[in-house]
PyMOL commands that place a pseudoatom at each C-alpha (Angstrom):
pseudoatom trace, name=CA, resn=MET, resi=1, chain=A, elem=C, hetatm=0, pos=[117.365, 89.056, 101.009]
pseudoatom trace, name=CA, resn=ILE, resi=2, chain=A, elem=C, hetatm=0, pos=[119.105, 92.255, 102.537]
pseudoatom trace, name=CA, resn=THR, resi=3, chain=A, elem=C, hetatm=0, pos=[121.391, 92.011, 105.261]
pseudoatom trace, name=CA, resn=VAL, resi=4, chain=A, elem=C, hetatm=0, pos=[123.264, 94.539, 107.712]
pseudoatom trace, name=CA, resn=THR, resi=5, chain=A, elem=C, hetatm=0, pos=[126.578, 94.124, 108.683]
pseudoatom trace, name=CA, resn=GLY, resi=6, chain=A, elem=C, hetatm=0, pos=[128.612, 96.164, 110.858]
pseudoatom trace, name=CA, resn=PRO, resi=7, chain=A, elem=C, hetatm=0, pos=[127.814, 99.119, 113.275]
pseudoatom trace, name=CA, resn=GLU, resi=8, chain=A, elem=C, hetatm=0, pos=[125.139, 101.823, 112.329]
pseudoatom trace, name=CA, resn=PRO, resi=9, chain=A, elem=C, hetatm=0, pos=[125.219, 105.677, 112.873]
pseudoatom trace, name=CA, resn=ALA, resi=10, chain=A, elem=C, hetatm=0, pos=[123.057, 106.812, 115.423]
pseudoatom trace, name=CA, resn=ARG, resi=11, chain=A, elem=C, hetatm=0, pos=[120.774, 108.457, 112.930]
pseudoatom trace, name=CA, resn=VAL, resi=12, chain=A, elem=C, hetatm=0, pos=[120.334, 105.514, 111.310]
pseudoatom trace, name=CA, resn=ARG, resi=13, chain=A, elem=C, hetatm=0, pos=[119.041, 103.849, 113.898]
pseudoatom trace, name=CA, resn=GLU, resi=14, chain=A, elem=C, hetatm=0, pos=[116.853, 106.435, 115.027]
pseudoatom trace, name=CA, resn=THR, resi=15, chain=A, elem=C, hetatm=0, pos=[114.865, 106.263, 112.024]
pseudoatom trace, name=CA, resn=ILE, resi=16, chain=A, elem=C, hetatm=0, pos=[114.622, 102.857, 112.014]
pseudoatom trace, name=CA, resn=ASP, resi=17, chain=A, elem=C, hetatm=0, pos=[113.350, 102.771, 115.614]
pseudoatom trace, name=CA, resn=ARG, resi=18, chain=A, elem=C, hetatm=0, pos=[110.673, 104.909, 114.452]
pseudoatom trace, name=CA, resn=LEU, resi=19, chain=A, elem=C, hetatm=0, pos=[109.916, 103.503, 111.416]
pseudoatom trace, name=CA, resn=THR, resi=20, chain=A, elem=C, hetatm=0, pos=[109.366, 100.364, 113.153]
pseudoatom trace, name=CA, resn=HIS, resi=21, chain=A, elem=C, hetatm=0, pos=[107.181, 101.867, 115.768]
pseudoatom trace, name=CA, resn=ALA, resi=22, chain=A, elem=C, hetatm=0, pos=[104.485, 103.406, 113.381]
pseudoatom trace, name=CA, resn=ILE, resi=23, chain=A, elem=C, hetatm=0, pos=[104.960, 100.334, 111.042]
pseudoatom trace, name=CA, resn=SER, resi=24, chain=A, elem=C, hetatm=0, pos=[104.902, 97.697, 113.493]
pseudoatom trace, name=CA, resn=HIS, resi=25, chain=A, elem=C, hetatm=0, pos=[103.142, 98.959, 116.165]
pseudoatom trace, name=CA, resn=ASP, resi=26, chain=A, elem=C, hetatm=0, pos=[101.342, 102.241, 116.151]
pseudoatom trace, name=CA, resn=HIS, resi=27, chain=A, elem=C, hetatm=0, pos=[99.569, 101.287, 112.655]
pseudoatom trace, name=CA, resn=GLU, resi=28, chain=A, elem=C, hetatm=0, pos=[99.745, 98.083, 111.806]
pseudoatom trace, name=CA, resn=GLY, resi=29, chain=A, elem=C, hetatm=0, pos=[98.353, 97.695, 108.414]
pseudoatom trace, name=CA, resn=ASP, resi=30, chain=A, elem=C, hetatm=0, pos=[96.805, 100.926, 107.931]
pseudoatom trace, name=CA, resn=ILE, resi=31, chain=A, elem=C, hetatm=0, pos=[99.813, 103.027, 107.194]
pseudoatom trace, name=CA, resn=ALA, resi=32, chain=A, elem=C, hetatm=0, pos=[101.755, 102.819, 103.230]
pseudoatom trace, name=CA, resn=LEU, resi=33, chain=A, elem=C, hetatm=0, pos=[105.024, 104.503, 102.324]
pseudoatom trace, name=CA, resn=VAL, resi=34, chain=A, elem=C, hetatm=0, pos=[105.064, 106.830, 99.155]
pseudoatom trace, name=CA, resn=SER, resi=35, chain=A, elem=C, hetatm=0, pos=[107.754, 106.945, 97.000]
pseudoatom trace, name=CA, resn=SER, resi=36, chain=A, elem=C, hetatm=0, pos=[108.472, 109.024, 93.452]
pseudoatom trace, name=CA, resn=PHE, resi=37, chain=A, elem=C, hetatm=0, pos=[111.715, 106.406, 92.873]
pseudoatom trace, name=CA, resn=GLY, resi=38, chain=A, elem=C, hetatm=0, pos=[113.314, 109.570, 92.708]
pseudoatom trace, name=CA, resn=ALA, resi=39, chain=A, elem=C, hetatm=0, pos=[117.179, 111.106, 93.202]
pseudoatom trace, name=CA, resn=ASP, resi=40, chain=A, elem=C, hetatm=0, pos=[116.970, 110.171, 97.543]
pseudoatom trace, name=CA, resn=ALA, resi=41, chain=A, elem=C, hetatm=0, pos=[114.040, 107.647, 97.266]
pseudoatom trace, name=CA, resn=ALA, resi=42, chain=A, elem=C, hetatm=0, pos=[116.310, 104.249, 97.930]
pseudoatom trace, name=CA, resn=VAL, resi=43, chain=A, elem=C, hetatm=0, pos=[117.517, 105.234, 100.976]
pseudoatom trace, name=CA, resn=LEU, resi=44, chain=A, elem=C, hetatm=0, pos=[113.553, 104.766, 102.303]
pseudoatom trace, name=CA, resn=LEU, resi=45, chain=A, elem=C, hetatm=0, pos=[112.554, 101.901, 100.729]
pseudoatom trace, name=CA, resn=HIS, resi=46, chain=A, elem=C, hetatm=0, pos=[115.941, 100.481, 101.778]
pseudoatom trace, name=CA, resn=LEU, resi=47, chain=A, elem=C, hetatm=0, pos=[114.826, 101.274, 105.456]
pseudoatom trace, name=CA, resn=VAL, resi=48, chain=A, elem=C, hetatm=0, pos=[111.284, 100.517, 104.688]
pseudoatom trace, name=CA, resn=ALA, resi=49, chain=A, elem=C, hetatm=0, pos=[112.169, 96.656, 103.650]
pseudoatom trace, name=CA, resn=ARG, resi=50, chain=A, elem=C, hetatm=0, pos=[114.540, 95.884, 106.550]
pseudoatom trace, name=CA, resn=ILE, resi=51, chain=A, elem=C, hetatm=0, pos=[111.169, 96.477, 108.045]
pseudoatom trace, name=CA, resn=ASP, resi=52, chain=A, elem=C, hetatm=0, pos=[108.474, 95.037, 106.416]
pseudoatom trace, name=CA, resn=PRO, resi=53, chain=A, elem=C, hetatm=0, pos=[108.687, 94.390, 102.578]
pseudoatom trace, name=CA, resn=SER, resi=54, chain=A, elem=C, hetatm=0, pos=[105.023, 93.829, 102.259]
pseudoatom trace, name=CA, resn=LEU, resi=55, chain=A, elem=C, hetatm=0, pos=[104.347, 97.448, 103.710]
pseudoatom trace, name=CA, resn=PRO, resi=56, chain=A, elem=C, hetatm=0, pos=[101.837, 99.223, 100.494]
pseudoatom trace, name=CA, resn=VAL, resi=57, chain=A, elem=C, hetatm=0, pos=[104.549, 101.307, 98.615]
pseudoatom trace, name=CA, resn=ILE, resi=58, chain=A, elem=C, hetatm=0, pos=[102.701, 104.094, 96.740]
pseudoatom trace, name=CA, resn=PHE, resi=59, chain=A, elem=C, hetatm=0, pos=[104.098, 105.281, 93.633]
pseudoatom trace, name=CA, resn=ILE, resi=60, chain=A, elem=C, hetatm=0, pos=[102.470, 107.623, 91.034]
pseudoatom trace, name=CA, resn=ASP, resi=61, chain=A, elem=C, hetatm=0, pos=[102.928, 107.005, 87.803]
pseudoatom trace, name=CA, resn=THR, resi=62, chain=A, elem=C, hetatm=0, pos=[101.713, 110.441, 86.185]
pseudoatom trace, name=CA, resn=GLY, resi=63, chain=A, elem=C, hetatm=0, pos=[101.930, 109.005, 82.452]
pseudoatom trace, name=CA, resn=LYS, resi=64, chain=A, elem=C, hetatm=0, pos=[104.443, 111.802, 81.943]
pseudoatom trace, name=CA, resn=LEU, resi=65, chain=A, elem=C, hetatm=0, pos=[107.679, 110.513, 84.005]
pseudoatom trace, name=CA, resn=PHE, resi=66, chain=A, elem=C, hetatm=0, pos=[111.389, 109.523, 82.681]
pseudoatom trace, name=CA, resn=GLY, resi=67, chain=A, elem=C, hetatm=0, pos=[111.217, 105.621, 81.327]
pseudoatom trace, name=CA, resn=GLU, resi=68, chain=A, elem=C, hetatm=0, pos=[115.175, 105.754, 83.787]
pseudoatom trace, name=CA, resn=THR, resi=69, chain=A, elem=C, hetatm=0, pos=[112.451, 106.278, 86.504]
pseudoatom trace, name=CA, resn=LEU, resi=70, chain=A, elem=C, hetatm=0, pos=[109.921, 103.187, 86.007]
pseudoatom trace, name=CA, resn=ARG, resi=71, chain=A, elem=C, hetatm=0, pos=[112.967, 101.238, 84.864]
pseudoatom trace, name=CA, resn=TYR, resi=72, chain=A, elem=C, hetatm=0, pos=[114.704, 102.552, 88.163]
pseudoatom trace, name=CA, resn=ARG, resi=73, chain=A, elem=C, hetatm=0, pos=[111.340, 101.486, 90.102]
pseudoatom trace, name=CA, resn=ASP, resi=74, chain=A, elem=C, hetatm=0, pos=[111.409, 97.847, 88.757]
pseudoatom trace, name=CA, resn=GLN, resi=75, chain=A, elem=C, hetatm=0, pos=[115.069, 97.971, 89.866]
pseudoatom trace, name=CA, resn=LEU, resi=76, chain=A, elem=C, hetatm=0, pos=[114.340, 98.613, 93.104]
pseudoatom trace, name=CA, resn=VAL, resi=77, chain=A, elem=C, hetatm=0, pos=[111.633, 96.379, 93.751]
pseudoatom trace, name=CA, resn=ALA, resi=78, chain=A, elem=C, hetatm=0, pos=[113.450, 93.541, 92.557]
pseudoatom trace, name=CA, resn=ARG, resi=79, chain=A, elem=C, hetatm=0, pos=[116.645, 94.623, 94.922]
pseudoatom trace, name=CA, resn=LEU, resi=80, chain=A, elem=C, hetatm=0, pos=[114.604, 95.320, 97.985]
pseudoatom trace, name=CA, resn=GLY, resi=81, chain=A, elem=C, hetatm=0, pos=[112.281, 92.516, 97.694]
pseudoatom trace, name=CA, resn=LEU, resi=82, chain=A, elem=C, hetatm=0, pos=[109.396, 94.687, 97.603]
pseudoatom trace, name=CA, resn=ARG, resi=83, chain=A, elem=C, hetatm=0, pos=[106.099, 93.012, 97.615]
pseudoatom trace, name=CA, resn=ASP, resi=84, chain=A, elem=C, hetatm=0, pos=[103.340, 95.345, 97.267]
pseudoatom trace, name=CA, resn=VAL, resi=85, chain=A, elem=C, hetatm=0, pos=[104.322, 98.193, 94.966]
pseudoatom trace, name=CA, resn=ARG, resi=86, chain=A, elem=C, hetatm=0, pos=[101.265, 99.928, 93.679]
pseudoatom trace, name=CA, resn=SER, resi=87, chain=A, elem=C, hetatm=0, pos=[101.262, 102.027, 90.882]
pseudoatom trace, name=CA, resn=PRO, resi=88, chain=A, elem=C, hetatm=0, pos=[98.046, 104.261, 90.229]
pseudoatom trace, name=CA, resn=GLY, resi=89, chain=A, elem=C, hetatm=0, pos=[97.786, 106.907, 87.760]
pseudoatom trace, name=CA, resn=PRO, resi=90, chain=A, elem=C, hetatm=0, pos=[94.805, 109.431, 86.451]
pseudoatom trace, name=CA, resn=CYS, resi=91, chain=A, elem=C, hetatm=0, pos=[91.782, 108.120, 85.262]
pseudoatom trace, name=CA, resn=PRO, resi=92, chain=A, elem=C, hetatm=0, pos=[92.097, 107.512, 81.719]
pseudoatom trace, name=CA, resn=ALA, resi=93, chain=A, elem=C, hetatm=0, pos=[88.592, 109.365, 80.901]
pseudoatom trace, name=CA, resn=GLU, resi=94, chain=A, elem=C, hetatm=0, pos=[89.707, 112.448, 82.783]
pseudoatom trace, name=CA, resn=GLU, resi=95, chain=A, elem=C, hetatm=0, pos=[93.367, 112.726, 81.016]
pseudoatom trace, name=CA, resn=ALA, resi=96, chain=A, elem=C, hetatm=0, pos=[91.353, 112.564, 77.794]
pseudoatom trace, name=CA, resn=ARG, resi=97, chain=A, elem=C, hetatm=0, pos=[89.026, 115.257, 79.134]
pseudoatom trace, name=CA, resn=MET, resi=98, chain=A, elem=C, hetatm=0, pos=[91.428, 117.290, 81.020]
pseudoatom trace, name=CA, resn=ASP, resi=99, chain=A, elem=C, hetatm=0, pos=[94.610, 116.850, 78.428]
pseudoatom trace, name=CA, resn=PRO, resi=100, chain=A, elem=C, hetatm=0, pos=[93.530, 114.970, 74.993]
pseudoatom trace, name=CA, resn=ASP, resi=101, chain=A, elem=C, hetatm=0, pos=[96.835, 116.290, 73.196]
pseudoatom trace, name=CA, resn=GLY, resi=102, chain=A, elem=C, hetatm=0, pos=[99.047, 115.592, 76.776]
pseudoatom trace, name=CA, resn=THR, resi=103, chain=A, elem=C, hetatm=0, pos=[100.234, 119.244, 76.709]
pseudoatom trace, name=CA, resn=LEU, resi=104, chain=A, elem=C, hetatm=0, pos=[98.323, 120.574, 79.573]
pseudoatom trace, name=CA, resn=TRP, resi=105, chain=A, elem=C, hetatm=0, pos=[101.892, 120.352, 81.412]
pseudoatom trace, name=CA, resn=ALA, resi=106, chain=A, elem=C, hetatm=0, pos=[102.675, 123.820, 79.087]
pseudoatom trace, name=CA, resn=ASN, resi=107, chain=A, elem=C, hetatm=0, pos=[99.960, 125.869, 79.658]
pseudoatom trace, name=CA, resn=ASP, resi=108, chain=A, elem=C, hetatm=0, pos=[98.613, 125.243, 82.757]
pseudoatom trace, name=CA, resn=ALA, resi=109, chain=A, elem=C, hetatm=0, pos=[101.127, 122.790, 84.998]
pseudoatom trace, name=CA, resn=ASP, resi=110, chain=A, elem=C, hetatm=0, pos=[99.288, 123.121, 88.096]
pseudoatom trace, name=CA, resn=ARG, resi=111, chain=A, elem=C, hetatm=0, pos=[96.181, 121.736, 86.710]
pseudoatom trace, name=CA, resn=CYS, resi=112, chain=A, elem=C, hetatm=0, pos=[98.132, 119.015, 84.989]
pseudoatom trace, name=CA, resn=CYS, resi=113, chain=A, elem=C, hetatm=0, pos=[99.680, 118.056, 88.447]
pseudoatom trace, name=CA, resn=HIS, resi=114, chain=A, elem=C, hetatm=0, pos=[96.524, 117.726, 90.395]
pseudoatom trace, name=CA, resn=PHE, resi=115, chain=A, elem=C, hetatm=0, pos=[94.780, 115.191, 87.819]
pseudoatom trace, name=CA, resn=ARG, resi=116, chain=A, elem=C, hetatm=0, pos=[97.845, 113.573, 87.004]
pseudoatom trace, name=CA, resn=LYS, resi=117, chain=A, elem=C, hetatm=0, pos=[99.296, 113.367, 90.867]
pseudoatom trace, name=CA, resn=VAL, resi=118, chain=A, elem=C, hetatm=0, pos=[97.389, 114.879, 93.490]
pseudoatom trace, name=CA, resn=VAL, resi=119, chain=A, elem=C, hetatm=0, pos=[93.898, 113.283, 92.795]
pseudoatom trace, name=CA, resn=PRO, resi=120, chain=A, elem=C, hetatm=0, pos=[95.895, 109.470, 92.359]
pseudoatom trace, name=CA, resn=LEU, resi=121, chain=A, elem=C, hetatm=0, pos=[97.265, 110.101, 95.269]
pseudoatom trace, name=CA, resn=ALA, resi=122, chain=A, elem=C, hetatm=0, pos=[94.509, 110.965, 97.445]
pseudoatom trace, name=CA, resn=GLN, resi=123, chain=A, elem=C, hetatm=0, pos=[92.501, 108.082, 96.028]
pseudoatom trace, name=CA, resn=ALA, resi=124, chain=A, elem=C, hetatm=0, pos=[95.344, 105.324, 96.627]
pseudoatom trace, name=CA, resn=LEU, resi=125, chain=A, elem=C, hetatm=0, pos=[95.849, 106.812, 100.130]
pseudoatom trace, name=CA, resn=GLU, resi=126, chain=A, elem=C, hetatm=0, pos=[92.264, 106.736, 101.024]
pseudoatom trace, name=CA, resn=PRO, resi=127, chain=A, elem=C, hetatm=0, pos=[92.002, 103.263, 102.736]
pseudoatom trace, name=CA, resn=PHE, resi=128, chain=A, elem=C, hetatm=0, pos=[94.954, 104.661, 105.163]
pseudoatom trace, name=CA, resn=GLY, resi=129, chain=A, elem=C, hetatm=0, pos=[95.033, 106.348, 108.313]
pseudoatom trace, name=CA, resn=ALA, resi=130, chain=A, elem=C, hetatm=0, pos=[98.913, 107.504, 107.900]
pseudoatom trace, name=CA, resn=TRP, resi=131, chain=A, elem=C, hetatm=0, pos=[101.471, 107.619, 105.377]
pseudoatom trace, name=CA, resn=ILE, resi=132, chain=A, elem=C, hetatm=0, pos=[104.948, 107.733, 104.866]
pseudoatom trace, name=CA, resn=ASN, resi=133, chain=A, elem=C, hetatm=0, pos=[106.956, 109.630, 102.990]
pseudoatom trace, name=CA, resn=GLY, resi=134, chain=A, elem=C, hetatm=0, pos=[110.953, 110.996, 102.078]
pseudoatom trace, name=CA, resn=ARG, resi=135, chain=A, elem=C, hetatm=0, pos=[110.887, 114.802, 102.485]
pseudoatom trace, name=CA, resn=LYS, resi=136, chain=A, elem=C, hetatm=0, pos=[113.347, 116.386, 104.285]
pseudoatom trace, name=CA, resn=ARG, resi=137, chain=A, elem=C, hetatm=0, pos=[114.488, 119.761, 105.985]
pseudoatom trace, name=CA, resn=PHE, resi=138, chain=A, elem=C, hetatm=0, pos=[117.198, 120.457, 103.775]
pseudoatom trace, name=CA, resn=GLN, resi=139, chain=A, elem=C, hetatm=0, pos=[115.493, 120.174, 100.011]
pseudoatom trace, name=CA, resn=GLY, resi=140, chain=A, elem=C, hetatm=0, pos=[114.337, 124.249, 99.906]
pseudoatom trace, name=CA, resn=GLN, resi=141, chain=A, elem=C, hetatm=0, pos=[113.294, 126.734, 102.119]
pseudoatom trace, name=CA, resn=SER, resi=142, chain=A, elem=C, hetatm=0, pos=[109.798, 125.681, 102.431]
pseudoatom trace, name=CA, resn=ARG, resi=143, chain=A, elem=C, hetatm=0, pos=[110.576, 122.761, 104.355]
pseudoatom trace, name=CA, resn=GLN, resi=144, chain=A, elem=C, hetatm=0, pos=[112.545, 123.873, 107.277]
pseudoatom trace, name=CA, resn=LEU, resi=145, chain=A, elem=C, hetatm=0, pos=[110.676, 123.821, 109.563]
pseudoatom trace, name=CA, resn=LEU, resi=146, chain=A, elem=C, hetatm=0, pos=[109.740, 119.875, 109.125]
pseudoatom trace, name=CA, resn=GLU, resi=147, chain=A, elem=C, hetatm=0, pos=[108.945, 117.795, 111.485]
pseudoatom trace, name=CA, resn=ALA, resi=148, chain=A, elem=C, hetatm=0, pos=[109.212, 113.923, 112.542]
pseudoatom trace, name=CA, resn=VAL, resi=149, chain=A, elem=C, hetatm=0, pos=[105.333, 113.481, 112.078]
pseudoatom trace, name=CA, resn=GLU, resi=150, chain=A, elem=C, hetatm=0, pos=[102.374, 115.893, 111.062]
pseudoatom trace, name=CA, resn=HIS, resi=151, chain=A, elem=C, hetatm=0, pos=[98.677, 115.853, 110.377]
pseudoatom trace, name=CA, resn=THR, resi=152, chain=A, elem=C, hetatm=0, pos=[96.946, 116.659, 107.508]
pseudoatom trace, name=CA, resn=ASP, resi=153, chain=A, elem=C, hetatm=0, pos=[93.703, 115.846, 105.618]
pseudoatom trace, name=CA, resn=GLY, resi=154, chain=A, elem=C, hetatm=0, pos=[92.860, 113.386, 108.900]
pseudoatom trace, name=CA, resn=LYS, resi=155, chain=A, elem=C, hetatm=0, pos=[95.818, 111.314, 108.394]
pseudoatom trace, name=CA, resn=LEU, resi=156, chain=A, elem=C, hetatm=0, pos=[98.989, 111.284, 110.013]
pseudoatom trace, name=CA, resn=LYS, resi=157, chain=A, elem=C, hetatm=0, pos=[102.008, 112.022, 107.890]
pseudoatom trace, name=CA, resn=TYR, resi=158, chain=A, elem=C, hetatm=0, pos=[105.320, 110.697, 108.644]
pseudoatom trace, name=CA, resn=ASN, resi=159, chain=A, elem=C, hetatm=0, pos=[108.520, 112.372, 107.596]
pseudoatom trace, name=CA, resn=PRO, resi=160, chain=A, elem=C, hetatm=0, pos=[111.518, 109.858, 108.944]
pseudoatom trace, name=CA, resn=LEU, resi=161, chain=A, elem=C, hetatm=0, pos=[114.266, 111.466, 107.360]
pseudoatom trace, name=CA, resn=PHE, resi=162, chain=A, elem=C, hetatm=0, pos=[113.380, 114.974, 108.164]
pseudoatom trace, name=CA, resn=ASP, resi=163, chain=A, elem=C, hetatm=0, pos=[116.617, 115.944, 109.607]
pseudoatom trace, name=CA, resn=TRP, resi=164, chain=A, elem=C, hetatm=0, pos=[118.833, 113.526, 107.411]
pseudoatom trace, name=CA, resn=THR, resi=165, chain=A, elem=C, hetatm=0, pos=[121.226, 116.065, 105.629]
pseudoatom trace, name=CA, resn=PRO, resi=166, chain=A, elem=C, hetatm=0, pos=[122.851, 115.035, 102.208]
pseudoatom trace, name=CA, resn=ASP, resi=167, chain=A, elem=C, hetatm=0, pos=[125.931, 113.343, 103.765]
pseudoatom trace, name=CA, resn=ASP, resi=168, chain=A, elem=C, hetatm=0, pos=[123.612, 111.097, 105.663]
pseudoatom trace, name=CA, resn=ILE, resi=169, chain=A, elem=C, hetatm=0, pos=[122.175, 110.702, 102.604]
pseudoatom trace, name=CA, resn=ALA, resi=170, chain=A, elem=C, hetatm=0, pos=[125.387, 109.480, 100.680]
pseudoatom trace, name=CA, resn=ARG, resi=171, chain=A, elem=C, hetatm=0, pos=[127.045, 107.891, 102.951]
pseudoatom trace, name=CA, resn=TYR, resi=172, chain=A, elem=C, hetatm=0, pos=[123.721, 105.516, 103.536]
pseudoatom trace, name=CA, resn=PHE, resi=173, chain=A, elem=C, hetatm=0, pos=[124.071, 105.007, 99.522]
pseudoatom trace, name=CA, resn=ALA, resi=174, chain=A, elem=C, hetatm=0, pos=[127.390, 103.815, 99.975]
pseudoatom trace, name=CA, resn=ASP, resi=175, chain=A, elem=C, hetatm=0, pos=[127.018, 101.943, 103.283]
pseudoatom trace, name=CA, resn=HIS, resi=176, chain=A, elem=C, hetatm=0, pos=[124.124, 99.613, 101.054]
pseudoatom trace, name=CA, resn=ASP, resi=177, chain=A, elem=C, hetatm=0, pos=[126.055, 99.518, 97.870]
pseudoatom trace, name=CA, resn=LEU, resi=178, chain=A, elem=C, hetatm=0, pos=[122.543, 101.413, 96.514]
pseudoatom trace, name=CA, resn=PRO, resi=179, chain=A, elem=C, hetatm=0, pos=[122.383, 102.218, 93.101]
pseudoatom trace, name=CA, resn=ALA, resi=180, chain=A, elem=C, hetatm=0, pos=[121.872, 105.678, 92.147]
pseudoatom trace, name=CA, resn=HIS, resi=181, chain=A, elem=C, hetatm=0, pos=[119.028, 106.546, 90.063]
pseudoatom trace, name=CA, resn=PRO, resi=182, chain=A, elem=C, hetatm=0, pos=[120.743, 106.728, 86.277]
pseudoatom trace, name=CA, resn=LEU, resi=183, chain=A, elem=C, hetatm=0, pos=[119.492, 110.685, 86.060]
pseudoatom trace, name=CA, resn=VAL, resi=184, chain=A, elem=C, hetatm=0, pos=[121.396, 112.106, 88.832]
pseudoatom trace, name=CA, resn=ALA, resi=185, chain=A, elem=C, hetatm=0, pos=[124.505, 111.380, 87.014]
pseudoatom trace, name=CA, resn=ASP, resi=186, chain=A, elem=C, hetatm=0, pos=[123.276, 113.628, 84.264]
pseudoatom trace, name=CA, resn=GLY, resi=187, chain=A, elem=C, hetatm=0, pos=[122.673, 116.589, 86.688]
pseudoatom trace, name=CA, resn=TYR, resi=188, chain=A, elem=C, hetatm=0, pos=[119.056, 116.041, 88.040]
pseudoatom trace, name=CA, resn=LEU, resi=189, chain=A, elem=C, hetatm=0, pos=[118.618, 116.009, 91.972]
pseudoatom trace, name=CA, resn=SER, resi=190, chain=A, elem=C, hetatm=0, pos=[114.754, 116.624, 91.779]
pseudoatom trace, name=CA, resn=ILE, resi=191, chain=A, elem=C, hetatm=0, pos=[113.158, 114.194, 89.094]
pseudoatom trace, name=CA, resn=GLY, resi=192, chain=A, elem=C, hetatm=0, pos=[109.548, 114.478, 88.698]
pseudoatom trace, name=CA, resn=CYS, resi=193, chain=A, elem=C, hetatm=0, pos=[107.840, 114.337, 85.074]
pseudoatom trace, name=CA, resn=MET, resi=194, chain=A, elem=C, hetatm=0, pos=[110.172, 114.248, 82.130]
pseudoatom trace, name=CA, resn=PRO, resi=195, chain=A, elem=C, hetatm=0, pos=[108.425, 118.022, 80.552]
pseudoatom trace, name=CA, resn=CYS, resi=196, chain=A, elem=C, hetatm=0, pos=[108.723, 120.100, 84.276]
pseudoatom trace, name=CA, resn=SER, resi=197, chain=A, elem=C, hetatm=0, pos=[112.256, 118.616, 85.702]
pseudoatom trace, name=CA, resn=ASP, resi=198, chain=A, elem=C, hetatm=0, pos=[115.598, 120.011, 84.882]
pseudoatom trace, name=CA, resn=ARG, resi=199, chain=A, elem=C, hetatm=0, pos=[118.956, 119.580, 85.498]
pseudoatom trace, name=CA, resn=THR, resi=200, chain=A, elem=C, hetatm=0, pos=[120.416, 121.256, 88.858]
pseudoatom trace, name=CA, resn=VAL, resi=201, chain=A, elem=C, hetatm=0, pos=[123.028, 123.751, 88.176]
pseudoatom trace, name=CA, resn=GLU, resi=202, chain=A, elem=C, hetatm=0, pos=[125.664, 124.531, 91.382]
pseudoatom trace, name=CA, resn=GLY, resi=203, chain=A, elem=C, hetatm=0, pos=[124.315, 126.899, 94.153]
pseudoatom trace, name=CA, resn=GLU, resi=204, chain=A, elem=C, hetatm=0, pos=[120.784, 125.975, 92.729]
pseudoatom trace, name=CA, resn=ASP, resi=205, chain=A, elem=C, hetatm=0, pos=[118.021, 125.080, 94.886]
pseudoatom trace, name=CA, resn=PRO, resi=206, chain=A, elem=C, hetatm=0, pos=[116.930, 121.290, 93.913]
for i in range(1, 206): cmd.bond("trace and resi %d" % i, "trace and resi %d" % (i + 1))
show_as sticks, trace
zoom trace
């Protein structure tokens, strides 16, 4: 069970209010959280678990993830009491057809990502009218205009951490004693599939 003691920053309270409204009012029973269980993922997972630990959480297992990510997923699920974590992945027949030797990533990363991640995610989101993700404005030039809510592919897409800063993330981790992804200490700030993820050097966009 998650307990919270003491006052929290206004940004945290505002985010919880937005999430609660989306989960329990506007889209009750019709919304899911999509999480990579990556570097910052514990923050949003913790926030959602405080509101409704039974909310569906979709984690795409591409078949190319770090073992550390899979173990971190299991650690957070147990720690936060998440009760409906779904781990869809690529269709085995499609994988055998598209990538029989497992090296497509080296020749055509976009095609590899499409059948391993994009298609399974679209299928997993099909039953829902809205979804939540953890994108933030500070994560790169392409996200600097990110808003709290978007309308994409006929669904509402919530970005509750859109205006959080790296300091906000770090403080939330510290305030709630959240475990870090084990690869963060090794220099990985953006953690996806093993062949396509690398350490972030100082000054580089994760």
